[in-house]
BAFI-3210 file (N, C-alpha, C; in Angstrom, 3 decimals, decimal comma, padded with zeros to 6 digits):
// residues 65
n [1|2|3|4|5|6|7|8|9|10|11|12|13|14|15|16|17|18|19|20|21|22|23|24|25|26|27|28|29|30|31|32|33|34|35|36|37|38|39|40|41|42|43|44|45|46|47|48|49|50|51|52|53|54|55|56|57|58|59|60|61|62|63|64|65]
n.u [068,362|070,689|072,484|072,962|074,235|076,559|077,745|078,002|080,394|082,232|081,254|081,174|083,898|084,422|082,444|083,209|085,738|084,928|083,361|085,323|087,063|085,374|084,824|087,451|088,123|086,148|086,737|089,332|088,755|087,189|089,066|091,001|092,129|092,312|091,302|091,363|089,029|085,540|084,633|082,119|081,466|083,406|082,658|080,241|081,213|082,763|080,768|078,849|080,016|080,606|083,015|085,172|085,046|086,156|088,822|089,429|089,235|091,429|093,541|093,247|092,067|093,316|095,422|098,859|100,150]
n.v [175,947|177,369|175,690|173,676|175,142|175,728|173,225|172,158|172,981|171,245|168,714|168,389|167,996|165,477|163,859|163,950|162,707|160,180|159,326|159,263|157,289|155,026|154,758|154,351|151,952|150,173|150,203|149,146|146,624|145,526|145,314|143,609|140,265|138,297|138,017|138,061|136,151|136,154|138,227|139,508|139,729|141,512|143,732|144,374|145,072|147,313|149,060|149,270|149,592|152,239|154,866|153,287|150,858|150,841|151,289|149,053|147,149|147,880|147,355|144,661|142,857|142,709|140,770|140,238|140,473]
n.w [136,514|136,436|137,711|135,863|133,876|135,207|135,551|133,005|131,493|132,638|132,093|129,289|128,218|129,424|128,290|125,605|125,721|126,601|124,396|122,360|123,379|123,362|120,607|119,587|120,903|119,914|117,160|117,211|118,294|116,222|114,179|115,194|115,200|117,182|120,545|124,139|125,085|124,024|121,258|121,193|123,878|124,785|123,296|124,549|127,100|126,444|125,514|127,611|130,137|131,128|131,285|132,105|130,747|127,970|128,696|130,265|128,237|126,543|128,281|129,128|127,238|124,752|122,702|122,081|118,822]
ca.u [069,023|072,042|073,340|073,349|075,197|077,814|078,305|078,191|081,795|082,958|080,725|081,451|085,159|084,303|081,647|084,028|086,737|084,204|083,001|086,543|087,534|084,474|085,054|088,776|088,086|085,346|087,490|090,412|088,134|086,767|090,243|091,827|091,666|092,223|091,216|091,205|087,594|084,742|084,530|080,811|081,497|084,201|081,849|079,310|081,984|083,122|079,590|077,986|080,748|080,986|084,384|086,173|084,942|087,203|090,142|089,593|089,510|092,793|094,507|093,116|091,531|094,135|096,546|099,930|100,181]
ca.v [176,091|177,865|174,568|173,022|176,015|175,626|171,888|171,850|173,032|170,083|167,496|168,288|167,289|164,074|163,168|163,834|161,680|158,901|158,977|158,912|156,001|153,979|154,598|153,751|150,566|149,384|150,066|148,203|145,310|145,051|145,011|142,599|138,918|137,502|138,697|137,151|136,053|136,419|139,635|140,060|140,098|142,738|144,831|144,757|145,774|148,637|149,915|149,439|149,884|153,631|155,321|152,275|149,744|150,862|151,198|147,636|146,449|148,148|146,770|143,231|141,982|142,621|139,838|140,702|139,729]
ca.w [135,231|136,670|138,072|134,619|133,212|135,944|135,402|131,594|131,038|133,145|131,495|127,845|127,946|129,818|127,276|124,387|125,997|126,622|123,025|121,632|123,881|122,876|119,164|119,398|121,356|118,983|115,910|117,480|118,456|114,906|113,354|115,842|114,914|118,404|121,838|125,282|125,294|122,815|120,855|121,549|125,299|124,901|122,765|125,617|128,134|125,907|125,373|128,776|131,371|130,859|131,027|132,426|129,807|126,940|129,332|130,586|126,974|126,092|129,200|129,412|126,181|123,548|122,667|121,201|117,557]
c.u [070,458|073,003|073,841|074,401|076,556|078,517|078,671|079,644|082,640|082,515|081,105|082,795|085,099|083,499|082,422|085,081|086,085|083,876|084,224|087,094|086,674|084,711|086,393|088,772|087,284|086,049|088,615|089,865|087,731|087,961|091,086|091,258|091,468|092,161|091,145|089,732|086,843|084,602|083,206|080,791|082,299|083,443|080,848|080,022|082,304|081,914|078,880|078,703|081,403|082,471|085,417|086,153|086,002|088,612|090,429|089,920|090,959|093,826|094,441|092,776|092,467|095,257|097,593|099,969|101,586]
c.v [176,588|176,737|173,850|173,842|175,959|174,290|171,573|171,952|171,868|168,793|167,318|167,608|165,808|163,275|162,973|162,743|160,304|158,440|158,543|157,561|154,851|153,721|153,912|152,281|149,688|149,179|149,060|146,781|144,725|144,628|143,863|141,211|138,098|138,400|137,638|137,104|136,397|137,919|140,259|140,486|141,379|143,939|145,312|145,521|147,189|149,569|150,224|149,682|151,249|153,889|154,221|151,117|149,745|150,737|149,746|146,841|146,654|147,500|145,247|142,360|141,760|141,594|140,410|139,833|139,477]
c.w [135,395|137,024|136,824|133,878|133,899|135,706|133,951|131,118|131,554|132,464|130,029|127,572|128,333|128,803|125,980|124,568|125,986|125,213|122,218|122,085|123,362|121,392|118,909|119,795|120,402|117,645|116,093|117,607|117,105|114,052|113,907|115,587|116,180|119,626|122,924|125,636|124,022|122,529|121,266|123,014|125,504|124,348|123,814|126,734|127,675|125,913|126,688|130,103|131,191|130,689|131,223|131,424|128,707|127,518|129,709|129,328|126,548|127,002|129,258|128,202|125,029|123,713|121,711|119,952|117,124]
res [m|d|e|l|r|d|i|l|p|l|l|v|p|l|l|v|i|q|l|l|l|v|i|a|a|l|v|d|l|a|r|r|q|r|t|r|g|p|k|w|a|w|a|l|v|i|l|f|v|n|l|i|g|p|i|i|y|f|l|a|a|r|e|d|e]
***
């Protein structure tokens, strides 16, 4: 139990950052009319490729309007 108490202060900020990135990416994906590739595939990347999925979306999927 002591190990969990030691690791928890490090995990909470990472989990919060992950949650915020996923929410921001999904909101952006929903509002964007065009992406490079199908939206459903980008939604899967955002949701299932942990911390890197939303970052990949922001760097590669968005087309300039």
